[in-house]
C-alpha positions, -999 to 999 in steps of 0.1 A, spaced: -564 401 722 -559 379 757 -535 357 763 -547 316 768 -521 309 790 -525 342 812 -559 336 808 -553 301 823 -525 314 847 -506 286 838 -470 291 820 -464 277 782 -445 254 790 -471 241 814 -485 199 809 -517 190 799 -524 181 833 -519 214 849 -535 235 821 -567 210 828 -564 216 867 -563 255 860 -596 252 843 -612 228 867 -602 256 891 -617 288 875 -649 268 857 -658 262 895 -644 300 904 -663 317 878 -697 298 862 -725 320 861 -746 301 875 -727 309 905 -718 345 906 -750 358 896 -744 391 910 -707 396 890 -719 406 858 -680 399 843 -681 363 856 -696 353 826 -674 367 803 -650 357 824 -658 323 819 -661 323 783 -624 338 778 -615 308 804 -632 283 785 -622 293 749 -588 296 763 -590 253 776 -606 246 744 -571 264 723 -548 245 751 -562 214 753 -558 208 714 -521 198 707 -524 209 673 -538 247 676 -516 247 705 -483 242 691 -497 269 662 -509 291 681 -476 291 699 -459 294 664 -478 329 660 -499 312 635 -538 314 650 -549 337 674 -571 325 711 -603 316 688 -584 296 660 -584 323 638 -550 331 615 -530 361 637 -540 393 614 -551 377 581 -561 411 568 -540 434 588 -548 448 626 -584 449 622 -589 406 612 -614 392 624 -618 410 661 -656 419 651 -664 381 648 -695 365 669 -664 350 692 -637 377 683 -619 402 703 -651 430 691 -672 417 723 -689 386 731 -719 384 710 -754 362 710 -747 356 747 -776 354 770 -789 347 805 -823 336 812 -823 314 841 -787 295 829 -760 302 810 -767 304 773 -745 298 741 -740 311 704 -776 324 696 -788 313 730 -776 278 730 -782 264 767 -750 248 783 -764 252 815 -752 216 824 -718 222 812 -708 226 849 -725 197 865 -715 177 835 -676 183 838 -673 180 872 -694 150 878 -673 126 864 -685 134 830 -656 152 818 -665 179 794 -691 163 771 -718 161 795 -737 193 777 -717 192 744 -689 216 748 -711 247 748 -698 285 755 -680 308 733 -657 302 710 -662 264 712 -687 260 683 -704 231 700 -675 211 703 -672 179 724 -642 179 749 -621 148 738 -621 117 759 -592 98 763 -583 69 744 -590 34 738 -569 7 750 -572 -25 732 -569 -61 753 -564 -94 743 -581 -119 765 -579 -155 759 -606 -180 774 -607 -215 778 -634 -237 752 -652 -250 783 -650 -218 800 -669 -194 768 -694 -230 764 -703 -220 804 -702 -184 801 -675 -186 829 -667 -150 842 -627 -139 832 -606 -123 854 -585 -96 832 -563 -70 848 -562 -36 831 -541 -8 822 -539 7 857 -532 -22 876 -566 -26 887 -585 -66 883 -623 -72 873 -642 -102 869 -651 -99 831 -692 -116 822 -687 -130 787 -715 -124 768 -740 -151 752 -733 -167 719 -695 -157 726 -672 -162 698 -635 -165 687 -629 -127 679 -659 -110 700 -650 -76 709 -667 -61 745 -660 -24 757 -652 -15 786 -667 19 794 -642 46 812 -617 21 814 -593 34 790 -568 63 790 -583 100 806 -589 130 790 -604 162 790 -640 148 783 -635 122 801 -617 82 805 -618 67 770 -630 29 769 -612 -3 771 -618 -28 742 -610 -66 748 -610 -87 720 -618 -128 726 -596 -149 714 -607 -187 723 -580 -214 733 -580 -248 717 -591 -273 738 -570 -310 738 -602 -330 735 -633 -310 725 -635 -288 695 -663 -264 685 -690 -271 656 -712 -240 656 -734 -243 688 -723 -278 692 -691 -294 710 -675 -325 694 -658 -353 714 -638 -385 696 -644 -412 727 -623 -443 731 -638 -476 734 -632 -511 739 -639 -535 716 -659 -556 741 -680 -524 750 -690 -522 715 -702 -555 710 -716 -558 741 -729 -525 751 -721 -507 785 -725 -473 805 -692 -458 798 -679 -420 817 -679 -394 791 -667 -355 796 -681 -325 789 -682 -290 797 -700 -292 827 -683 -325 841 -683 -360 835 -717 -380 822 -726 -416 819 -736 -425 778 -751 -459 776 -733 -472 745 -757 -500 724 -746 -538 718 -731 -539 689 -720 -503 677 -701 -495 654 -671 -474 654 -682 -436 641 -713 -437 656 -722 -404 667 -745 -400 700 -757 -369 714 -758 -354 748 -786 -325 745 -778 -292 760 -741 -297 770 -729 -277 740 -718 -241 737 -741 -209 750 -762 -195 721 -771 -158 720 -809 -163 736 -793 -182 767 -800 -219 754 -775 -242 749 -759 -262 714 -754 -300 720 -719 -323 725 -722 -346 699 -701 -377 708 -683 -400 681 -674 -433 690 -642 -450 678 -635 -484 688 -598 -493 699 -590 -529 689 -564 -545 717 -524 -540 711 -511 -566 688 -485 -584 718 -515 -585 744 -532 -617 754 -565 -608 737 -553 -602 709 -541 -634 708 -572 -654 718 -590 -632 692 -566 -645 664 -567 -679 674 -604 -679 670 -607 -660 640 -580 -678 624 -597 -687 589 -628 -669 595 -639 -636 575 -664 -615 575 -684 -618 539 -708 -582 540 -686 -553 528 -686 -528 547 -676 -495 522 -702 -507 500 -721 -476 505 -691 -463 491 -691 -476 459 -660 -492 460 
């Protein structure tokens, strides 16, 4: 039974990087499509692939080093010297392989795209891990990396790109998806940890930060807007902040505190690309008690009482 370390030409203490590098070198050298004039190239390529499959799996590698399994992952000599050596992928020879214009896998499964997928940056997952002894398994991709990104509420409303620095030190501008919400998760393909089958992904969870003035209400934004007594009594045009910038809002004469005015299309961006509204609640602020206006009002209102009951609709 061949030794996987000897097959790849690495020491027993070799790192994962060294093992991967050795396999890539052998795969380029021995791939049958590049060695049509060398009949033993297919068998050597198969052995190298089986060796890599074992040594790239930490658990299998540890079990092999302890003598628990052989190079094919079978129990070491479970029934004596014979073992499973005559199985389709055991020491009794490579059965089920054929070369018909490409390199075949078990029972003729075509893995001709393995070579291209491996070295085009697609890792070992492009053709589905063909080759003898691989059982059709894909090489594992690297681990996913989790990130949390805090986004200002107004940026989320406008879908402003967010700059994020990844674990490798690279900075990218992240485009927020329409309909983004607190807890939305975005997947950045290939931005995770490296692995034999290619890089894993980066998973970015969005945290929408609270705002000092605006509150989210579904697809809408709410704002409490203070107005003076004279603006409410006589009417006025006042400046109102929005996620897009300040706009002018008309207040009708005799407006009561608590009235809600609507600014169309100034809310959150929906999944279909449209925008919700901004709902502005007017809050009348009386002048400070020690101001000249307050003294004048008190003087004019002395002895006067409003006859109507503003709480009548509440049943009290």
